[in-house]
C-alpha positions as CSV (number, residue, x, y, z in Angstrom):
1,M,0.0,0.0,0.0
2,N,1.6,3.3,-1.1
3,K,1.0,6.9,0.1
4,T,-1.7,7.6,-2.4
5,Q,-3.7,4.5,-1.4
6,I,-3.2,5.4,2.3
7,K,-4.5,8.9,1.7
8,K,-7.6,7.6,-0.1
9,V,-8.3,5.2,2.8
10,Y,-7.7,8.0,5.3
11,Y,-10.5,10.2,4.0
12,I,-13.2,7.5,4.1
13,L,-12.4,6.7,7.7
14,P,-14.7,8.2,10.4
15,K,-13.6,11.5,11.9
16,S,-12.9,9.9,15.3
17,V,-10.6,7.3,13.6
18,R,-8.8,10.0,11.5
19,K,-8.0,11.9,14.7
20,I,-5.5,9.2,15.9
21,F,-4.6,8.0,12.4
22,G,-3.3,11.5,11.5
23,R,-0.9,11.4,14.5
24,L,0.8,8.3,13.3
25,H,4.1,7.9,11.3
26,I,3.4,6.8,7.7
27,K,4.9,3.4,8.5
28,E,2.7,3.1,11.5
29,R,-0.4,3.8,9.4
30,I,0.5,1.0,7.0
31,F,1.2,-1.3,10.0
32,L,-2.2,-0.4,11.6
33,L,-4.2,-0.8,8.4
34,R,-2.8,-4.2,7.7
35,K,-2.8,-5.3,11.4
36,N,-5.5,-8.0,11.3
37,H,-4.4,-9.5,8.0
38,R,-0.8,-9.5,9.0
39,E,-1.4,-11.1,12.4
40,K,-3.5,-13.8,10.9
41,Q,-0.7,-14.7,8.4
42,I,2.0,-14.7,11.2
43,I,-0.1,-16.9,13.4
44,E,-0.7,-19.4,10.6
45,S,3.0,-19.5,9.9
46,L,4.0,-19.9,13.6
47,R,1.6,-22.8,14.0
48,K,3.9,-24.7,11.6
49,K,7.1,-23.9,13.3
50,E,8.9,-26.2,15.8
51,S,10.4,-23.4,17.8
52,I,9.3,-19.8,18.4
53,E,11.8,-17.0,19.0
54,V,10.7,-14.4,21.6
55,V,12.6,-11.2,22.4
56,F,11.9,-9.2,25.5
57,F,13.1,-5.6,25.5
58,A,14.7,-4.6,28.8
59,M,15.3,-0.9,29.7
60,S,16.7,-1.2,33.2
61,V,16.6,-3.7,36.1
62,S,13.8,-1.7,37.9
63,F,11.6,-1.8,34.8
64,W,12.0,-5.6,34.3
65,K,8.5,-7.0,34.9
66,Y,8.6,-10.2,32.8
67,D,10.5,-12.6,35.0
68,S,7.8,-15.1,35.7
69,L,6.8,-15.3,32.1
70,F,10.4,-15.6,30.9
71,Q,10.9,-18.5,33.3
72,V,7.8,-20.3,32.0
73,M,9.0,-19.9,28.4
74,L,12.6,-21.1,29.3
75,A,11.1,-24.3,30.7
76,H,9.1,-25.0,27.5
77,K,11.0,-26.8,24.7
78,R,9.2,-24.9,21.9
79,Y,9.9,-21.4,23.0
80,K,13.3,-19.7,22.7
81,P,13.2,-16.5,24.8
82,C,16.0,-14.0,25.0
83,I,16.5,-10.5,26.3
84,L,17.5,-7.4,24.3
85,L,19.2,-4.8,26.4
86,V,17.9,-1.4,25.3
87,P,18.5,1.4,27.8
88,R,16.2,4.3,27.2
89,P,17.8,6.3,24.3
90,D,16.9,9.8,25.6
91,D,18.7,9.1,28.9
92,P,22.2,10.7,29.3
93,I,24.9,8.3,28.0
94,E,26.4,7.7,31.4
95,I,23.0,6.6,32.8
96,Q,22.4,4.4,29.7
97,Q,25.8,2.8,30.3
98,R,25.1,2.2,34.0
99,H,21.7,0.6,33.2
100,L,23.4,-1.5,30.6
101,Q,26.0,-2.8,33.1
102,E,23.4,-3.4,35.8
103,M,21.2,-5.4,33.4
104,K,24.1,-7.5,32.1
105,C,25.1,-8.5,35.7
106,F,21.4,-9.1,36.7
107,F,20.5,-11.3,33.8
108,E,23.8,-13.1,33.6
109,N,23.5,-14.1,37.3
110,K,20.1,-15.6,36.4
111,G,21.6,-17.4,33.4
112,Y,19.2,-15.7,30.9
113,P,20.3,-15.4,27.3
114,I,20.8,-11.8,26.4
115,L,21.5,-9.6,23.3
116,C,23.0,-6.2,23.1
117,N,22.0,-5.7,19.5
118,I,19.1,-7.0,17.5
119,G,21.0,-7.0,14.2
120,K,18.9,-8.6,11.5
121,L,16.9,-10.7,13.9
122,Q,13.1,-10.8,13.1
123,P,11.6,-12.4,16.2
124,D,8.4,-14.3,16.1
125,I,7.1,-12.4,19.2
126,I,8.4,-9.2,20.8
127,F,7.5,-7.9,24.3
128,Y,8.0,-4.2,24.7
129,A,9.2,-2.6,27.9
130,Q,7.3,0.6,27.5
131,P,4.8,1.8,24.9
132,Y,6.2,5.3,24.3
133,T,8.1,6.4,21.2
134,Q,10.9,7.9,23.3
135,S,11.5,4.6,25.0
136,V,13.2,2.9,22.0
137,S,15.4,3.9,19.1
138,D,13.8,4.3,15.7
139,E,15.1,0.9,14.6
140,L,13.1,-0.8,17.4
141,E,9.7,0.8,16.6
142,T,6.9,-1.6,16.0
143,Y,6.6,-0.9,12.2
144,N,10.1,-2.3,11.7
145,F,8.9,-5.8,12.7
146,P,6.1,-6.7,10.1
147,K,6.7,-10.4,10.7
148,S,6.5,-10.2,14.5
149,L,3.6,-10.4,16.9
150,I,3.8,-7.4,19.2
151,C,3.0,-7.8,22.9
152,Y,3.1,-5.6,25.9
153,V,2.6,-5.9,29.6
154,P,2.4,-2.5,31.5
155,Y,5.7,-1.7,33.2
156,A,3.8,-0.2,36.1
157,F,0.5,-0.8,37.9
158,F,-1.4,2.2,36.6
159,I,-3.9,4.0,38.9
160,S,-4.7,6.9,36.6
161,N,-6.9,7.4,33.5
162,Y,-4.3,9.2,31.4
163,K,-4.4,8.5,27.7
164,W,-0.7,7.8,27.5
165,A,-1.3,4.8,29.7
166,Y,-3.8,3.3,27.3
167,D,-3.7,4.9,23.9
168,S,-0.2,5.0,22.3
169,A,0.7,3.6,19.0
170,V,2.0,0.4,20.7
171,H,-1.3,0.0,22.6
172,N,-3.2,0.1,19.4
173,M,-0.8,-1.9,17.1
174,A,0.0,-4.7,19.6
175,W,-1.4,-8.1,18.9
176,K,-1.9,-8.7,22.7
177,L,-1.9,-6.5,25.7
178,F,-1.8,-8.3,29.1
179,Y,-3.5,-6.2,31.8
180,P,-3.7,-6.9,35.5
181,T,-7.5,-6.4,36.3
182,K,-10.9,-6.1,34.7
183,L,-10.9,-2.5,35.8
184,H,-7.9,-1.8,33.6
185,L,-9.7,-3.4,30.7
186,Q,-12.6,-1.0,31.4
187,N,-10.2,1.9,31.2
188,A,-8.9,0.7,27.8
189,Q,-12.4,0.3,26.5
190,E,-13.1,3.9,27.4
191,I,-9.8,5.5,26.5
192,A,-8.0,3.5,23.7
193,F,-8.7,4.1,20.1
194,N,-9.2,0.3,19.5
195,K,-11.5,0.1,22.6
196,G,-9.2,-2.5,24.3
197,K,-10.0,-5.2,21.7
198,N,-6.5,-6.6,22.1
199,V,-6.5,-6.8,25.9
200,E,-6.3,-10.0,27.9
201,I,-6.8,-10.1,31.7
202,T,-3.9,-12.1,33.2
203,G,-2.9,-10.5,36.5
204,Y,0.3,-8.5,37.0
205,P,3.5,-10.5,36.3
206,L,5.5,-8.8,39.1
207,S,2.9,-10.1,41.6
208,D,4.2,-13.7,40.9
209,E,7.6,-12.7,42.4
210,F,6.0,-11.7,45.7
211,Q,4.7,-15.3,46.3
212,S,8.1,-16.7,47.3
213,P,10.5,-16.0,50.2
214,P,13.2,-13.4,49.6
215,K,16.5,-14.6,48.1
216,T,18.6,-11.8,49.5
217,D,18.5,-9.3,52.4
218,P,19.7,-5.9,51.0
219,W,19.5,-4.0,54.3
220,K,22.6,-2.6,56.0
221,I,21.5,-3.5,59.6
222,K,20.2,-7.0,60.0
223,S,18.8,-6.6,63.5
224,S,15.0,-7.0,63.6
225,S,14.8,-4.3,66.3
226,V,15.7,-1.6,63.8
227,K,12.7,-1.0,61.6
228,R,13.2,-1.0,57.8
229,I,11.7,2.0,55.9
230,I,11.7,2.5,52.1
231,W,11.5,6.0,50.7
232,G,10.2,5.5,47.1
233,V,10.5,8.6,44.9
234,H,9.0,9.3,41.5
235,H,10.8,11.3,38.8
236,A,8.0,13.8,38.0
237,I,9.6,16.8,39.7
238,F,8.8,19.5,37.2
239,E,5.6,21.5,37.4
240,N,4.7,20.7,33.8
241,D,5.1,17.0,34.2
242,L,2.0,15.1,33.3
243,A,1.9,13.1,36.5
244,S,3.3,15.9,38.7
245,C,3.2,13.7,41.7
246,S,6.7,13.8,43.0
247,T,7.5,15.5,46.3
248,F,11.2,14.8,46.2
249,L,12.2,18.5,46.1
250,K,10.1,19.0,49.3
251,Y,11.4,16.1,51.3
252,A,15.0,15.6,50.0
253,N,16.7,17.2,53.0
254,F,13.9,16.3,55.4
255,M,14.3,12.6,54.8
256,L,18.1,12.6,55.3
257,D,17.8,14.7,58.5
258,L,15.0,12.3,59.7
259,A,17.3,9.3,59.1
260,A,20.2,10.9,61.0
261,K,17.9,11.5,64.0
262,S,16.3,8.1,64.0
263,P,18.7,5.4,65.1
264,N,15.9,2.9,65.6
265,F,15.0,3.0,61.9
266,Q,17.0,2.4,58.8
267,F,16.1,4.0,55.4
268,A,16.4,2.8,51.8
269,F,16.3,5.6,49.3
270,K,14.6,4.0,46.2
271,P,14.5,6.6,43.4
272,H,12.7,6.1,40.1
273,P,15.3,5.2,37.4
274,H,14.6,8.6,35.7
275,L,14.9,10.8,38.8
276,R,18.7,11.3,38.5
277,E,18.4,12.3,34.9
278,H,15.6,14.8,35.7
279,L,17.6,16.3,38.6
280,Y,20.6,16.8,36.3
281,K,18.3,19.1,34.2
282,H,16.8,20.9,37.2
283,Q,18.3,24.5,37.5
284,E,18.6,24.2,41.3
285,W,20.2,20.8,41.3
286,G,22.3,19.8,38.3
287,K,24.7,16.9,38.0
288,E,27.2,17.7,40.8
289,K,24.6,18.4,43.5
290,T,22.5,15.3,42.4
291,D,25.5,12.9,42.6
292,V,26.6,14.3,46.0
293,Y,23.1,13.8,47.3
294,Y,22.8,10.3,46.0
295,R,26.2,9.4,47.6
296,K,25.0,10.8,51.0
297,W,22.5,8.0,51.2
298,N,25.3,5.5,51.4
299,S,27.3,7.5,53.9
300,L,25.1,7.2,57.0
301,A,25.2,4.1,59.2
302,N,21.4,3.6,58.8
303,T,20.8,4.7,55.2
304,F,21.6,3.4,51.7
305,L,20.8,4.0,48.1
306,F,18.9,1.2,46.3
307,E,18.5,1.3,42.5
308,G,18.1,-2.4,41.4
309,N,15.4,-4.9,41.4
310,Y,13.2,-4.1,44.4
311,I,11.3,-7.3,45.0
312,D,13.4,-8.5,47.9
313,L,13.7,-4.9,49.2
314,F,9.9,-4.8,49.5
315,K,9.7,-8.3,51.0
316,T,12.3,-7.6,53.7
317,S,11.0,-4.1,54.6
318,D,8.7,-3.0,57.4
319,A,7.0,0.0,55.7
320,L,7.0,2.3,52.7
321,I,6.9,6.1,52.3
322,H,6.4,7.1,48.7
323,D,4.9,9.3,46.0
324,C,4.8,6.7,43.2
325,G,1.6,5.6,41.4
326,S,2.7,2.0,40.8
327,F,4.0,1.6,44.4
328,T,0.5,2.5,45.6
329,V,-0.5,-1.0,44.4
330,E,2.7,-3.0,44.2
331,Y,3.5,-2.7,47.9
332,L,0.1,-4.1,48.7
333,Y,1.4,-7.5,47.7
334,V,3.6,-7.6,50.9
335,N,0.7,-6.2,53.0
336,K,2.7,-3.8,55.2
337,P,2.0,-0.2,56.2
338,I,2.3,2.3,53.3
339,L,2.2,6.1,53.4
340,Y,1.6,8.1,50.3
341,V,3.1,11.6,50.5
342,G,2.8,12.5,46.8
343,N,0.8,15.5,45.4
344,Q,-2.9,14.5,45.6
345,R,-4.3,14.1,42.1
346,D,-7.8,12.7,42.8
347,D,-9.1,14.1,39.5
348,I,-6.9,11.8,37.5
349,L,-7.4,8.6,39.5
350,C,-9.4,5.8,37.8
351,H,-11.8,3.7,39.8
352,F,-9.1,1.1,40.5
353,G,-6.7,3.9,41.6
354,K,-9.3,5.2,44.1
355,L,-9.6,1.7,45.6
356,A,-5.8,1.3,45.9
357,M,-5.4,4.8,47.4
358,K,-7.8,4.0,50.2
359,A,-5.4,1.2,51.3
360,N,-2.6,3.7,51.6
361,Y,-2.3,6.1,54.5
362,T,-1.9,9.7,53.5
363,L,-0.7,12.9,55.2
364,G,-4.4,13.5,56.0
365,D,-4.2,10.4,58.3
366,F,-0.7,10.8,59.8
367,S,2.4,12.9,59.5
368,I,5.6,11.1,58.5
369,N,6.8,11.1,62.1
370,E,3.4,9.8,63.4
371,F,3.5,7.1,60.7
372,L,6.9,5.9,61.8
373,S,5.8,5.9,65.4
374,N,2.9,3.6,64.5
375,V,5.1,1.3,62.5
376,S,7.4,0.9,65.6
377,K,4.4,0.1,67.8
378,G,2.7,-2.2,65.3
379,I,-0.4,0.1,64.9
380,D,-1.9,-0.6,61.4
381,P,-5.7,0.1,61.1
382,K,-5.7,-0.3,57.3
383,K,-4.3,-3.8,57.3
384,K,-7.7,-5.4,56.7
385,N,-8.5,-3.0,53.9
386,R,-5.3,-4.0,52.2
387,E,-6.1,-7.7,52.6
388,I,-9.5,-7.2,50.9
389,I,-8.1,-5.3,47.9
390,L,-5.4,-7.9,47.5
391,R,-7.8,-10.8,47.6
392,E,-10.6,-9.2,45.5
393,N,-8.5,-7.3,42.9
394,L,-4.9,-8.2,42.8
395,L,-4.5,-11.9,42.6
396,P,-4.1,-13.4,39.0
397,P,-7.2,-15.2,37.6
398,N,-7.7,-18.9,36.8
399,G,-5.8,-20.1,39.8
400,K,-2.6,-19.6,37.9
401,T,0.3,-17.2,38.1
402,S,0.3,-14.2,35.8
403,G,3.2,-15.6,33.9
404,E,1.3,-18.9,33.3
405,N,-1.8,-17.0,32.2
406,I,0.1,-15.0,29.6
407,F,1.9,-18.1,28.4
408,N,-1.3,-20.1,28.1
409,I,-2.9,-17.4,26.0
410,L,0.0,-17.3,23.6
411,D,0.5,-21.0,23.4
412,R,-3.2,-21.7,22.7
413,A,-3.2,-19.2,19.8
414,L,0.0,-20.7,18.4
415,K,-0.7,-24.4,18.9
416,Q,0.6,-26.6,16.1
């Protein structure tokens, strides 16, 4: 289909369809117009193959949410999964290199097959790490893989109704989207251009990793008498940020001072992977001040900086103080006290987000000092509320893990 043909098709489309269609790259338009026919051909071809090549894009260790699915595929003789290391291209080079080294170490320790360059590979299935155009280089955009089935699992547990969480090119051009709950499907049906027709409800893959005991204890002080507090910080520090939830600038010095005055607690500073990059660009911070601040978190006896995979950090902690949307939900899997100190944005919360937020304490309930006092005394009035939300909304369906649910959907569609 050439440009003239695409133009003719464009003008017979309904106005609502033209609105999103006009935003797309010319190659994306072709990809979208041929989507159903192309996927049908690929599926028919894959049903005849003895082995299926699957590539998972990985941006950083913190953003890796596919572990349970990857392990299920590794154990199956027909599937050949591997991981392509693709740090976010709009990050500064030094941050990209750090993420690259961290991922190499992380995945090599697990014994996973990894790639640093996709070369001429045309995988049968591709799982994207994020759905945004700035998340991958041009050569890794969806339209460059006309012979691949495109899949995506949200990299975070979304609690908002923002269009960017449901209505990007990847959302609409993917073969399958694997969402955690029916409430997220409802959001897609209301917001996405394709009305969520490619959505499957499978649970959240990261939840599978919370079902086993911790493998490591990352905390400095091993004594159980010293309570373990995580400070989780989002990257949206600028006023024009879409989420605009971060309160890092407000609490940066306060949290270090609090730690220095609280020998009965230890604190893990868990920043969003993009926070450092954004602080580098902030006129009152910059690279030198940011790097000094990050190093301070490793200098006190009862504090440390944590930037890796946070599953065991969550499991071995006693409480979380945070301003991150996804942590609002993810920490519920360990069912421990959680205090949200982010900017309140009730107007953008979806129905699921409002449910999850009710299971978090907020500064309307307690101050940070009062919250810590309650943690030390074992006072936790919202514990039952968290248990109800976990049981009724967060566990994967079908009596399976999320990874198993995703794999079973794929395998049924591609059965020989």
